[in-house]
Each structure stands twice: as C-alpha cells, then as structure tokens.
C-alpha positions as CSV (number, residue, x, y, z in Angstrom):
1,X,65.6,275.4,124.4
2,X,69.2,276.6,124.5
3,X,70.6,278.9,121.8
4,X,74.1,278.4,120.4
5,X,75.3,281.9,119.3
6,X,78.2,280.4,117.4
7,X,76.0,278.1,115.3
8,X,73.5,280.9,114.8
9,X,76.2,283.2,113.4
10,X,77.5,280.7,110.9
11,X,75.7,282.5,108.1
12,X,75.8,286.0,109.7
13,X,75.8,288.0,106.5
14,X,72.8,286.2,105.1
15,X,70.8,286.3,108.4
16,X,71.6,290.0,108.9
17,X,70.4,291.3,105.5
18,X,66.7,291.5,106.6
19,X,67.7,293.5,109.6
20,X,69.4,296.2,107.4
21,X,66.4,296.3,105.1
22,X,64.0,296.6,108.0
23,X,65.8,299.4,109.9
24,X,66.3,301.3,106.6
25,X,62.5,301.9,106.5
26,X,62.4,303.5,110.0
27,X,62.2,307.3,109.7
28,X,63.0,308.4,113.2
29,X,65.6,311.1,113.5
30,X,66.1,311.8,117.2
31,X,64.5,309.0,119.2
32,X,64.8,309.3,123.0
33,X,65.0,305.6,123.5
34,X,65.6,302.6,121.1
35,X,64.6,299.1,122.1
36,X,65.9,295.9,120.6
37,X,63.4,293.2,121.4
38,X,65.1,289.8,121.1
39,X,68.6,291.1,120.5
40,X,70.2,287.7,120.2
41,X,74.0,287.8,120.4
42,X,73.9,291.6,120.0
43,X,75.8,291.7,116.8
44,X,73.2,293.9,115.2
45,X,72.3,296.0,118.3
46,X,75.4,298.1,117.8
47,X,74.0,299.2,114.4
48,X,71.1,300.8,116.2
49,X,73.4,302.6,118.6
50,X,75.5,303.8,115.7
51,X,72.4,305.2,113.8
52,X,70.9,306.9,116.9
53,X,74.0,307.6,119.1
54,X,72.1,310.1,121.4
55,X,69.3,307.6,122.2
56,X,69.2,305.5,125.3
57,X,69.4,301.8,124.2
58,X,67.6,298.9,125.7
59,X,68.4,295.3,124.5
60,X,66.8,292.2,125.8
61,X,66.5,288.5,125.0
62,X,65.1,285.5,126.7
63,X,68.2,283.3,126.1
64,X,70.9,283.6,128.8
65,X,73.4,282.3,126.2
66,X,72.6,285.0,123.7
67,X,72.6,287.7,126.3
68,X,76.0,286.6,127.6
69,X,77.3,286.7,124.0
70,X,75.8,290.2,123.5
71,X,77.4,291.4,126.8
72,X,80.7,290.1,125.7
73,X,80.4,292.4,122.6
74,X,79.8,295.3,124.9
75,X,76.0,295.5,124.6
76,X,74.2,296.2,127.9
77,X,71.7,293.4,127.2
78,X,69.5,291.8,129.8
79,X,67.5,288.6,130.1
80,X,63.8,289.1,129.7
81,X,60.8,287.6,127.8
82,X,59.4,289.8,125.1
83,X,55.9,288.8,126.3
84,X,56.5,290.7,129.6
85,X,57.7,293.9,127.8
86,X,55.5,296.9,127.5
87,X,56.4,300.2,125.7
88,X,57.3,303.2,127.8
89,X,56.5,306.8,127.1
90,X,60.0,307.4,125.6
91,X,60.3,304.3,123.6
92,X,60.4,306.1,120.2
93,X,61.9,303.2,118.2
94,X,61.2,299.5,118.8
95,X,62.8,296.8,116.6
96,X,62.2,293.1,116.8
97,X,64.1,291.0,114.3
98,X,63.4,287.3,113.6
99,X,61.9,286.8,117.1
100,X,58.1,286.9,117.1
101,X,57.7,283.6,115.1
102,X,58.6,281.9,118.4
103,X,55.8,283.7,120.3
104,X,52.4,282.1,119.4
105,X,50.4,285.2,120.7
106,X,52.6,287.8,119.0
107,X,49.8,289.1,116.8
108,X,47.9,290.3,119.9
109,X,51.1,291.6,121.4
110,X,51.8,293.6,118.3
111,X,48.5,295.4,118.6
112,X,49.0,296.2,122.3
113,X,52.6,297.4,121.7
114,X,51.8,299.7,118.9
115,X,48.7,301.0,120.8
116,X,50.9,301.8,123.8
117,X,53.8,303.6,122.0
118,X,54.2,307.3,122.1
119,X,52.8,309.4,119.3
120,X,54.9,309.1,116.2
121,X,56.9,306.2,117.7
122,X,58.2,303.7,115.2
123,X,57.7,299.9,115.5
124,X,59.6,297.6,113.1
125,X,59.3,293.8,113.0
126,X,60.6,291.1,110.7
127,X,59.7,287.4,110.9
128,X,60.5,284.4,108.7
129,X,57.7,283.4,106.3
130,X,59.2,280.2,105.0
131,X,57.3,277.6,107.0
132,X,55.9,276.0,103.8
133,X,59.3,275.8,102.2
134,X,60.8,272.3,101.5
135,X,63.2,272.7,104.5
136,X,60.4,272.9,107.0
137,X,58.0,270.6,105.1
138,X,60.7,267.9,105.1
139,X,61.4,268.5,108.8
140,X,57.7,268.0,109.6
141,X,57.5,264.9,107.4
142,X,60.4,263.3,109.2
143,X,59.0,264.1,112.6
144,X,55.7,262.4,111.6
145,X,57.5,259.1,110.9
146,X,57.1,256.3,113.5
147,X,60.6,256.6,114.9
148,X,60.1,260.3,115.8
149,X,56.3,260.7,116.0
150,X,55.1,262.6,119.1
151,X,58.6,263.4,120.3
152,X,58.5,267.1,119.4
153,X,56.3,269.8,117.8
154,X,57.7,272.3,115.4
155,X,56.2,275.4,113.9
156,X,54.1,275.3,110.8
157,X,52.6,278.0,108.4
158,X,50.4,279.2,111.2
159,X,53.4,280.5,113.2
160,X,53.1,283.9,111.4
161,X,50.4,285.9,109.7
162,X,50.4,287.5,106.2
163,X,51.7,291.0,105.6
164,X,48.1,292.1,105.0
165,X,46.9,290.7,108.3
166,X,49.7,292.4,110.2
167,X,49.1,295.7,108.4
168,X,45.4,295.6,109.0
169,X,45.9,295.1,112.7
170,X,48.0,298.2,113.2
171,X,46.3,300.3,110.6
172,X,43.1,299.9,112.6
173,X,44.9,301.7,115.5
174,X,45.5,304.7,113.3
175,X,49.1,303.9,112.6
176,X,50.9,304.5,109.3
177,X,52.0,301.1,108.0
178,X,54.6,299.9,105.6
179,X,54.4,296.1,105.1
180,X,56.0,293.9,102.6
181,X,57.6,290.5,102.0
182,X,60.9,289.5,100.3
183,X,62.3,286.2,99.3
184,X,66.1,286.2,99.6
185,X,68.1,283.8,97.5
186,X,71.0,282.9,99.8
187,X,74.0,281.3,98.2
188,X,75.3,279.0,101.0
189,X,78.7,277.3,101.3
190,X,79.9,274.3,103.2
191,X,78.8,270.7,103.7
192,X,75.0,270.3,104.1
193,X,74.6,274.1,104.5
194,X,70.8,274.1,104.7
195,X,71.0,271.6,107.6
196,X,73.6,273.8,109.3
197,X,71.4,276.8,108.8
198,X,68.4,275.0,110.3
199,X,70.5,273.7,113.2
200,X,70.9,277.3,114.4
201,X,67.2,278.0,114.4
202,X,64.4,275.7,113.2
203,X,65.9,272.5,114.7
204,X,66.4,273.9,118.2
205,X,63.2,272.3,119.5
206,X,64.3,269.0,118.1
207,X,67.8,269.2,119.6
208,X,66.2,270.0,123.0
209,X,64.0,266.9,122.9
210,X,66.6,264.4,121.8
211,X,69.7,262.9,123.4
212,X,73.1,263.1,121.7
213,X,72.8,259.8,119.9
214,X,69.2,260.5,118.7
215,X,70.2,264.0,117.6
216,X,73.0,262.6,115.4
217,X,70.6,260.0,113.9
218,X,67.9,262.6,113.2
219,X,70.3,264.9,111.4
220,X,71.7,261.9,109.4
221,X,68.1,261.1,108.2
222,X,67.3,264.7,107.4
223,X,70.5,265.6,105.6
224,X,70.0,263.6,102.4
225,X,66.4,264.9,102.0
226,X,67.6,268.4,102.3
227,X,70.4,267.7,99.7
228,X,67.8,266.5,97.3
229,X,65.5,269.5,97.8
230,X,68.5,272.0,97.7
231,X,71.1,270.4,95.4
232,X,74.6,271.8,95.4
233,X,75.8,273.5,92.3
234,X,78.9,272.4,90.4
235,X,80.9,275.0,92.3
236,X,79.8,273.5,95.6
237,X,77.5,276.3,96.6
238,X,73.8,275.9,97.4
239,X,70.9,278.2,96.6
240,X,68.5,278.6,99.6
241,X,65.4,280.7,99.0
242,X,64.1,282.3,102.2
243,X,60.9,284.3,102.4
244,X,60.6,287.0,105.1
245,X,57.7,289.3,106.2
246,X,58.3,292.9,107.3
247,X,56.1,295.5,109.0
248,X,57.1,299.1,109.9
249,X,54.4,301.1,111.7
250,X,54.4,304.7,112.9
251,X,52.1,305.1,115.8
252,X,49.3,307.6,115.7
253,X,48.2,310.0,118.4
C-alpha cells in the first residue's frame, strides 16, 4: 500500500496535535539517542531534534514515499519495518506516533521493546482509537455490500487495545506508566473533508485493491454516507470527533 504524503498532510495541524501532546509527557532531559519509529514525511521528526539537539536521531518508516518526503525535508530517514527494529543500549527516547495500529502484533512488540530499553529510557506511543466511529463503521458496511464484498479487509476495533491493557502490559515489566485517551473534536474545512481525511489513512487498503474507475465509484458511494454522519455546519465547516490512545512508559532497571 503506497502512501501519499501530500494527501496525508492535508490536515497537518489536526493530525499533529496528538504528537505534541504525546511528546510533552516525556521527561527525558539529555537522551543519548532519540528514535522516531514510523516517521512518515518527517514533518514532526524535526521537533524531536529541536527538543533534544544533542541527541543522535534515528528516523525510519516502511514507506519509501514517506521516507523520500522526509529526506527532502532534511531528515536523515531510512526505509525499515518497525517489526524488525530492536532497542539499542543508548536508545533513551523512542517515539511512535499513529503507526502501530497498522501492525497486528504490536502489543507483543511493545512489551519486547520496553523490556529491551536502557534503564530510565522513555517509550511513547499514540494510536487512533476510533475504529468504532461512524467513519469506520460506514466504511466496513460499504465493503460488506455485494459489489465490494471480499475485495479488501480493513481494520476494526480489534486493531488496537485499551489504555488499561497497554498500561498493564508494560507495568508488569516494572515500568512507570502514563496512559490515557483523548477525543479531539477537529473542525474540518473543504468539500467532503472526512472522506479526504480517510483517503490519506484508513482508505489506503481500499485504494490499493481497486483500479482507478472502481476507486472513483467507491468514493462516490461512501461520500454521501459520510456527509450524513458528519453534516456540514452552516459556515461550511464539519466537526470530526477522533479518539486517540496514548501510552508513555519509563523503563525500569
């Protein structure tokens, strides 16, 4: 599944807010090395470098398109799968923002990563928790209809765990844990803004499975359903509630 950095960044300010809230809870002062797992187009990686300017920075993403965009921004990103990454003895801060929902086995990876981090190392993750929202429910309903049935599988509520489940898994390792959830109320602009938002993320598996004609028809069928679920205000803007799950863990000795 190819990523389109331009589409992804359409709502950059709204998508970036959780990253700021996540990183604000990391208490590291002088980390030796900072890792951005799933750096995407690198537009937020620079914020890590600015906060910890003396730290070595490692940024990686599985998408060649995203890595190329990050490199164009001056980020020394590399193509790599987060499932193949393991913490090193100097990886004092590890951040993974809106990535792990794409990795079915990420709950097990989380435990192994935190267990392998240096003492007092900080691990911070954020994942969407909106898979039961109307946007995703309507997507699954449309894919279940005869014209689209069996063509593609998308994520459901099992894609991520609860804050408590994540917290328990790392607390059992002796880590200090800060876990929470937040529902952001995004005020989107533009024509069919929820559809545009989803095109950059949730609809990627659908786009990969369909040809251009089918893709246009699928979007045309989904658009009015999303307009009904997320009606535009009289001023043309649209409210889009979006739940996210956060975990910040400080590794024990």
